[in-house]
C-alpha positions as CSV (number, residue, x, y, z in Angstrom):
1,M,110.5,108.8,68.1
2,S,110.2,105.2,69.7
3,D,107.2,104.2,72.2
4,T,109.6,104.1,75.0
5,A,111.3,107.3,74.4
6,A,107.7,109.1,74.0
7,L,106.6,107.2,77.1
8,L,109.8,108.6,79.2
9,Q,108.9,112.0,78.1
10,S,105.4,111.6,79.3
11,L,107.0,110.6,82.5
12,K,109.1,113.2,83.0
13,A,106.0,115.6,82.2
14,W,104.2,113.9,85.0
15,S,107.1,114.2,87.5
16,E,107.5,117.9,86.9
17,Q,103.6,118.2,87.6
18,G,104.0,116.3,90.7
19,W,101.9,113.4,89.6
20,I,104.8,110.9,90.1
21,R,107.8,111.5,91.8
22,R,111.2,112.3,90.0
23,L,112.4,108.8,91.4
24,D,109.7,107.3,89.6
25,H,110.8,108.6,86.3
26,A,114.3,108.0,87.1
27,F,113.7,104.6,87.9
28,A,112.2,104.0,84.7
29,G,115.0,105.7,82.7
30,F,117.4,103.5,84.6
31,M,115.6,100.4,83.3
32,V,115.8,101.8,79.8
33,D,119.7,102.7,80.3
34,L,120.3,99.0,81.5
35,C,118.6,97.7,78.7
36,P,118.2,100.1,75.4
37,D,115.1,98.1,73.9
38,T,112.8,97.7,76.9
39,P,109.5,97.6,76.1
40,A,107.0,100.3,76.7
41,P,105.0,98.2,79.1
42,V,107.9,97.6,81.5
43,V,109.0,101.3,81.4
44,M,105.5,102.0,82.2
45,A,105.3,99.1,85.1
46,A,108.8,100.2,86.3
47,A,107.6,103.7,86.8
48,L,104.2,102.7,88.1
49,V,105.3,100.1,90.9
50,A,107.9,102.7,92.3
51,H,105.0,105.0,92.3
52,M,103.0,102.7,94.2
53,E,106.0,102.2,96.6
54,G,105.9,106.0,97.2
55,R,102.3,105.8,98.4
56,G,103.0,102.8,100.7
57,H,102.0,99.9,98.2
58,A,103.8,97.2,97.9
59,C,103.4,96.2,94.2
60,L,101.8,97.3,91.1
61,P,98.1,95.0,90.2
62,I,98.4,94.9,86.2
63,D,94.5,93.9,86.3
64,D,93.9,97.4,88.1
65,L,96.0,99.4,86.1
66,L,94.5,98.3,82.9
67,C,90.9,98.1,84.1
68,A,90.7,100.9,87.0
69,A,93.9,103.1,86.9
70,D,91.9,106.1,87.9
71,E,91.0,104.5,91.3
72,L,94.3,102.6,91.6
73,L,96.6,105.7,91.2
74,G,93.9,108.4,92.7
75,W,95.4,111.0,90.4
76,P,93.8,114.4,89.5
77,S,91.5,114.7,86.2
78,P,94.1,116.1,84.1
79,A,96.7,113.6,85.1
80,S,94.2,110.7,84.7
81,A,93.2,112.1,81.2
82,Q,96.8,112.0,80.3
83,L,97.4,108.5,81.7
84,N,94.4,107.4,79.6
85,E,96.1,108.6,76.3
86,V,99.3,107.2,77.1
87,M,97.8,103.9,78.1
88,A,95.6,103.7,75.0
89,G,99.0,103.1,73.1
90,L,100.3,100.4,75.1
91,P,98.8,96.9,75.0
92,G,95.4,96.7,76.6
93,G,95.2,92.9,77.8
94,V,97.0,91.5,81.0
95,E,98.4,88.7,79.0
96,D,100.1,90.9,76.6
97,W,101.8,93.0,79.7
98,L,103.1,90.0,81.3
99,V,104.5,88.6,78.2
100,A,106.4,91.9,77.8
101,L,107.5,91.5,81.5
102,R,108.4,87.9,81.2
103,S,110.6,88.6,78.2
104,S,112.3,91.6,79.5
105,P,116.2,90.7,80.8
106,L,115.2,93.2,83.8
107,V,112.3,91.3,85.2
108,G,112.2,88.4,87.1
109,V,109.7,85.8,87.5
110,E,108.4,84.7,91.0
111,G,110.1,81.5,91.9
112,E,112.9,81.6,89.9
113,P,116.2,82.8,91.6
114,S,117.0,86.2,90.5
115,D,118.0,89.8,91.5
116,R,115.6,91.5,89.3
117,P,112.5,93.0,90.0
118,A,109.7,90.6,90.1
119,A,106.5,89.5,88.1
120,D,104.4,87.2,89.9
121,A,103.8,84.1,87.7
122,T,100.4,83.2,88.7
123,S,98.6,86.5,89.3
124,P,99.3,89.8,87.5
125,L,101.4,91.7,90.4
126,V,104.7,93.8,89.7
127,W,107.1,94.6,92.5
128,R,110.5,95.6,92.9
129,R,113.0,93.2,94.6
130,R,115.4,94.8,96.7
131,C,118.5,92.7,97.5
132,A,121.1,93.2,100.3
133,S,124.2,91.3,101.0
134,V,124.8,91.0,104.7
135,V,128.3,90.5,105.8
136,P,128.9,89.3,109.4
137,P,131.3,91.5,111.6
138,S,134.5,90.0,111.6
139,M,135.4,88.1,114.3
140,S,138.4,89.9,116.2
């Protein structure tokens, strides 16, 4: 089983436990559906940025995720233990995460025109970009 497939199974279990929403797991799965070779850090970032949005936060600070995930997410002890176990199998450095995010065709870098989710080029923040087209009412 690939790292990404194992991560998706963990995310599904977490959603069943109520630690993340089903939507968070589904968004991560959607990223893999769009690009099957999506690396595990991008999948994890997708799930957790959606989770953070659900908690009222606009972004996922990668530094905090790697250094203080328990404080960032505020999960109960069993969830934190499983998160730490999964995180141990992912790259441990911010730069490794940024390389994975920047190299993904699903992630845009701030300052570049794109309709993809964004990773800030200067600080390790990830957020979902939402795009909408506004069509003015027809002039009758």
